[in-house]
N, C-alpha and C positions, 0 to 999 in steps of 0.2 A: 795245140789249142791252149790258150791261156785265159785266165780271168783277171780283170782289173779289180784288184782287191785293195781298198784304201787301208792305210795303216790304222789299226784299231786300238793297239795297246802301247803304252810307254812305260818302261821300267823306271821305278822311282826309288827302289831299295835293292841292295845286293841280296842275292838268294842265300848267301851264307849267314845272313842275319836271322834266318828262320831256322828254328831247331827241328821242326817237323814232328814235334811231340804232341801237337793237338790232334784231335780225332779227325780222320779224313772222311770226307763225304763220299762214302762208298757208292751211293746211288749216282752221284755226279760222275765219278770215275767210270762206272759201268756205262753210263749214257755216252760218254766220249768214246768209249771202246766199241760199244754196240753199233752206234750210228757212224763210227769212223769219222769223227769230227777233228778238225785241226790239220795243219799241213796242206800241201797242194793236192787235195783229193781229186782234182779234176785232171791231173796228169795221167799218162798211161802207166800201166803196170810194167815193170821191167824184170828181166832175168828169169822169165818163166816161173817155174816152181822150185828153182834151186834153193837149197838150204844153205844158210851162212851161220857160222859160229858167232861172228862179230860184225856189227854194223857201225860204221864210223861216219859221223857228221862232219864232212870236210868244211873248212873255213876258207875265207879269201886269203888267208895267210898259209901258203903251202908248207912253210917250215913247221908251223904248229901241227898241221895235219900229218906231216911226215914223222914227227916225234911220236904221235899217237900210234901210227901204224907200226913203227919200229918197236915201240914198247910192247905191243900185242904180239908181234912176231917173236920177241925174246921171251915173254912170259908164257905164251901159249903156242909153242912150236907145233907146226903141223895142222893148226886149225885155220879155217877159211875166214877171209875178211872181205867185206864189201864196203867201199868208200863212196859215199854219195856226195859228189861235188856240187857246189852252189851254182845257181844260174849265172851264166856269163863267164864262168871259169872254164878254161880248156882242161882236157885230161892231162895230168902230169906224165912225164917220162919216168916211170918207176916200174921195174919189172920184178915180179915175184910170182911163182906158180900158185900161191895161195891167196893172192890179192887181186880183187876185181875193182876197177873204177867205173862209176856209173854217173851218167848225167841225171839231172833232177827227174824224179818219177814219183808215182803215187806211194806215199810212205807206209800206209797201214798194211798193205800186202807184204812189204819187206819186213816189217816188224813182227808179223806173224811167223816169219820164216827165219828168225835169228834168235840167239840166246842171250846176247849182251849188246849194250849200246855204249858208244864212246863219243866224246866231243870235247870242246874247249869252253863252252858256255851253254846256258839254257837256251835252246832254240826249238824249232818245231820238232825235229827228230828226237832230241834228247828228252824233251817234255813228253812226247808220245811214247817214248821208251818206258818212262815211268808209268804211264797210263796202262801200258800192256804188261806191266809187272816184270819188266826186264831189269837186271842190275845195270845201273848207269854210272859211268865214271867220267869226271870232267878234269881236264888238264889245267892246272893253275899256273900262275906266273913263276912259281919255283920249280916248274917241270915235274911236279908230283901230281898224283891223281886223288881226287876227293869223290866220295860217294854222294850221289844226288838221289835222295829218297823220295818216296811218294808224298809223305807229309810235307817235306820242304817244298816240293814242286807245287802242290795244291795251295799251301799257305802263301807262297810267293805269287802265284797267279791271282789269288784272292786279295792280297793286301800289299804286294810289292809291285803291282802293275796298275797303272791308271788306264781304264778302258773307256773309250769314247764311242758313243752311238754314231754310226754313219748316217743316221736319219735326222737326229736333232743336234748333234755336236755336243751334247751334254754327257757328263760322266755317268757310267752305269756300273753295276757290280759284275763280277765274273760270271755269276749264274745267268744273268740277263744276256751277257755277251754269248754264252754258250747257246742260249735259245736263238739268238740272232743268227749265229752260224748254222745252227740246225735247220732253221727255216730256209736259209739261203741254199744249203746243200740239197734239201728236199726238193726245192723248186728246180734246181739244176738237174737233179736226177730225173725229174719228170719231163724235162724239155730236151735233154741232150741228144736223144735219138730222133728228133723231129726237125725237118728242115723245109718242108713243103706245106703250105696252108691252102685249104680249099673251102669254098663256101663262106668266106669272110666278107661281110658287107663293106662297101668302100669306106664308110665312116668309122669302121673299127680297125682298119688295117694298120694305121699308124700305131695305135695302142698295142695291137697284137705283135707288131714288130718289136716294140719296146719290151714286151713280155719275154720275147725270145732272145734278146741281146745278151751276149755273154754265155750262151749255151752251146756255142760251136759255130757252125756255118750260119751266115745271115739267112733268114727265111725268104723264100720266094712265094708268090701268090699265083695260084692257077684257078681257072674256072671250070675246066672240063676234066673228067676222070682220066682219060688217056694221057693228057698233058701232065697231070699231077703224078701219075704213076711213072711216066717217063722221066720226069725231073727227079723223083725220089730215087729211081734206079741209078741215075747219073751221079747223084750226090751221096749215095750210100746211106740214106737216112729215111725215116718214116714220114707219114703224112698226118697232119692235124686237120680235122674237118669240123666245121660248126654243125652241131647235131641236127638242127632243123633245116639245113641247107645242103644236104648230101646230094651231089650230082649222081645221076643214074649210072649204075654199073661200077661205082667206085670200089665197093668192098670186094666184089668178085674179081675185078682186074688186079687189085692190090694183093688179094690172096694168091692169085695165079703167079704173081711176080714175087711172092714172099716178102711183101712190103707191109710193115705194121701200120695200123691206122688208129689214131687216138681221137676220141670224140671230145669236142670242146663245147662248153656251155658257160654262162655266167656263174660266178660264185655266189655264195649266200650273203656276203657283205659286198655290195657292188659299187655304189656311187650315191651321190645325192641327185635323184631324178630317175626317170624311167628309161629303160632301154628303147622303148618305142618312141621316145623323144630324141633318139639318136645320140644319147650320151654314152660314150665309151666306158667299158667296165674297168674297175681297178682290181677285180679279182675274177679269175676263171678257174674252171676245173678241166683237167686233161685226163681223161679216163681211157686206159688202154684195154679194158675188158668190155665195158658197156657204157652206161650212163646212169647216174643215181636215180633218175625218175622212171627207169624201165625195169620193172621187177621180173621180166621174163628171163633175165640172165643176171649173173652175179657181177655187179659193178666193182670198181676199185674201192668205192666207199663201203659197199657191203662186205668186201673182203677185210677191210680195216676193222669194221664193226664185229666181224665174226672171229678174227684171229689175233688182233693186237693185244699184247700184254700191257695193259694200261698201268704205268708206274704211278707211284704216289705223287711224284713231281709233276707228271703230266696232268693228273687229276686236280692238283692244286692250281696249276696254270689255267685249266678249264674253268674251275670254280671262280677264279678271279675274273676271267673273261665274261662269264655269266653275270657276275655282279656289275661290271661296267656296262654291259649291254642293257641290263634292266634299269639301272640307275639313270642312264642317259637316254633311254627310250630309243635305242638304235635298232633299226631293222635293215632289210636288204637295200633299201633306197635312202638310207641316211638317218640322221637324228631328227627328232621332232619334240614339240612341247609336251610335257606330261599332263595332258588335259583330256578328260573323258567328255563324250558328246551325246549321251543318250538321255531321253526324257525320264521323268519320274516313273518308277516301276512300282506296281502294287506290292505291298509288303508280303513277304513269304514266297514270292515267285523266284524260281531259278532263272537266271539270265543266260541265254544261250546265244552265241555268235555263230552265224553261218557266213563265212567268207566266200564271195563269188569267185569264179575262176574263168579264165579265157576258154571259150567253147571248144576251140580246136587245139588247145594246148597239148603238147606231146605227153605231159604227165597224166592227163586224163585219158588220152587215146591209148596209152600203154599201161596205165596203172589202175584203170577202172573197168568194171564190167556192167553190173545191173544199174548202178547209180553213176551216170556219166554226164550229167548236165546240171546246171544250177537249179532249174525248176524241179527236177526229180529229187534233188537233194533237199530242197525246201519241203517238199511234200512228205518225204520219209521222216525228216526231223520233227515236223509237226505231228505226224502220226504217232511217233514214239514218245513225244513229249507234249501231250495235249494241254497241259496246264502251265507250260513254261512261257516266259517272255522271250521271244525270238527276235534278234536283230540281224538283218541281212546287210552285208557290206559288199556292194558291187566292186568288181576288180577295177583298179584304176585305169588299166589299158582299155578295158571295155567301155568304161565310163568316159574316157577321153576320146572315144570314137575310133581307136586304132585297130581293135580286135573284135572277134565274134564272141557271142555269149550273152547278149543283152536280153533281159526279161523285163517287160513293161512293169512300171511301178504298181499299177492297179492289180496286176496278176501276182506280183510278189506279196502284196498286202493281204491276199487271200490266205496266206500261210505264215507270214511274219507280222510282228506287231510294229516293227519300225524298220525303215531303211536309213542306214547311216552312211553319209558320204563325206562329211567334213572331218577334219582332224586326222590323226595318225592311227594306223592299225595297232601299234603297240599300246598307245593310250587307251584304245577301245578294249583291247584284250585285258588290260588291267582292271577294267570295270565289269567284267563278266565272270560267270562261274565256270562255264564250259565252252569249248570250241568244237563245233561239228563240221567236218570238212571231208572232201574227197581226197585230195592230195596236196592241198595248199601249203606253202611254206609258213602260213599263219599258224598251222598246227604245231610246227617246230618252235615258233616264237612263243606260242602259248605255254609249251612245256618249260621254256626258260623262265616263265613267269609263274610257274607252279600252278597252272590251270589244268583242269581235266580236259582231255582231248579224246574225241571219238572220231575214228576214221571210217570212211565208207569206200575208200580205194586202198591202194597199197603203196603209200609214200615211203620214202627211205627211213623215216623215223618210226614206222609201225613194225610190230612183231618183236620188240625187244623188252616187253614187259612194262613199258611206260605209257601206253595208250590202250583204249578200249577199241578193239578192231571188229568192224562189222563184215568186212570182206574176208574171203577165205585166207587162211594163214599161209605164208610161204614156207615151205618145208626147210629151206636153207637157213631160215632165221629161227629164233627161239632162244638164243643166248640171252640171259637176263643181264641187262646193263644198267648202270647208274646214269643219271642225267649228265654227270661229268664225263663219263665214257663216251656218250653220244656226242657231246659237244667237242671233246678232244678230237675225235675222228672227223667230225663234220666241219668244224671251223679251223682246226689247227693242222691236221695231217693231210687232209684231202685237197684243199684248194691251193692255187698259186696266187699270191698277192703281189701287187706292184705299188710301191710308194709313188704317188703322183708328183712328189717334189723332187726326190733324188733319182727316180726311175730305177731304183734298186729293188730286188726281191725282198719282201719283208714278211712279217707275221701279222696276224689280225689286229694286234694291239696298235701297231703303227697306223694302219688304215683307219682304225677307229678315231685316233687322234686327228688324222687329216680330215675326217668327215665333219669335224667341228670348225674347220677353217673354210668359211663360206666363199672366200675369194678364189679358192681352187676349183669351184664348181659353178662358175658363172655360165649361163647358157649361151651357146654360140648363136650366130645368125641362123644356121641350119636348124638348131633346136627350136628357136622361136618360130620359124616358118612351119616346122613340123607340128607345133602346138596349135597354130592357127588352122592348119589342115585338119587336125583332129577335131577341133571345135566345129568346123564347117561340116565335116562328115557326120558328127553326132547330131547336129541340127537337122541335116537332111534326113537322117535315119528316123529322127523323132517325127518329122513331118509325114514321112511315108507311113510310119506305124500308126499315127493318129488318123490319117486318111483311110487306112485299111480298116481300122476299128469302126469308124463312122459309116463306112459303106456296108458294114454288116448290120 
């Protein structure tokens, strides 16, 4: 298996021009090592667990490589050598009992099993050797060896190489490039074991296939459980299933065949427009343990929140992400104008927002108990806050006529002071003091905007010391997190993002930039027809509801 990786860096200065005396960014070096970034990380591990004294980065010039091997044999008699030959090069005819030649393989595992690294220039292997703290020697044109230090390597990578973003074509700094590689590897790790997709609506399949490109075998789509498990067995990979469209018997059949199943759902930054309008997502989550909105078991997101050691660099990145999301009024369904839309409120009243949810939404069915519908939520919020000004915001899918959960306006106004339909959710959140919700993502978006959040269900963002929780606490949770920790796990580490322009895996920052490009999100004919269908459905539902009330 290979990945098509575009060239990202171009050397512009010789590494020898760097003294290496500047202070090395220890956190960045640790990140490269901990996440095993750099080199062909997608290749298989080679030579089992065998230890080597010396690791040689072979070049296309066999004579250069031979000189390095010969020098090691002379200086370190009896010690073992592994020579990693470049892609496309045959293994040379060279026999020695202490020398092993290898085809390209995953470099990080080898570096953990060697004590020294040799080469003729800075390349993936010698640079990673420095990252792993191994002594690195490079053969120069005078056939002598020069030491390549950590300081030299990091300074050269930061200032001696021009890095180009594969998404924009613009130059970026080395730290940004490390984040790009980190995001790409994380996405690859999440997808590499999956090759069969189940429960994917026809209008999502092209995008889902794009998500999985480069992760190994091309994915196949199946509708039935037996066919999915059979295909997974034949391909030696796992199954990805859309969490709301699981065919009967899938989990039991897959468990019996020892086939892993990952649950798939939209990510938290999705697209411009609704999924119910048949607009494919540009972010998804692939959860191997559960799913983020089901509190009955520990999802991958909950594991990240409970166990991740959030570094300062990750928190800084999360803080920058929060700033952009708030300043640009970005939510799950894109950017919107920063304008509030509620009427004049009597002075001194707290303004509470109650976001409506889809009646049969899985997050309500799985994450709520006593308060599990919009009307019950409105009643309890009014009961607990008799003097507050309450704004109810119907869910857009319900208001569009696509989903269940409608509450007639006259009933809503028995408990709320205002129904707010126009404008964006993020702009509305900016105008209120508190958000009261069952499990809505609006609660998470309110936290980003420093608003108080009261939960009546068990959403993924509850139980970490950031919200006031009315539902029973989940024993697994309780770790006190900062907002930056929550955002780092939820928006950076957990989802998979796809750049809709290059179709490369990306981080949230790239997708945010794409959300501002309106030409990328023009509705298709199918989307327009779906919207007409929704309006007709809503009109019919209104007529039926009005007729029923009149008959009473």
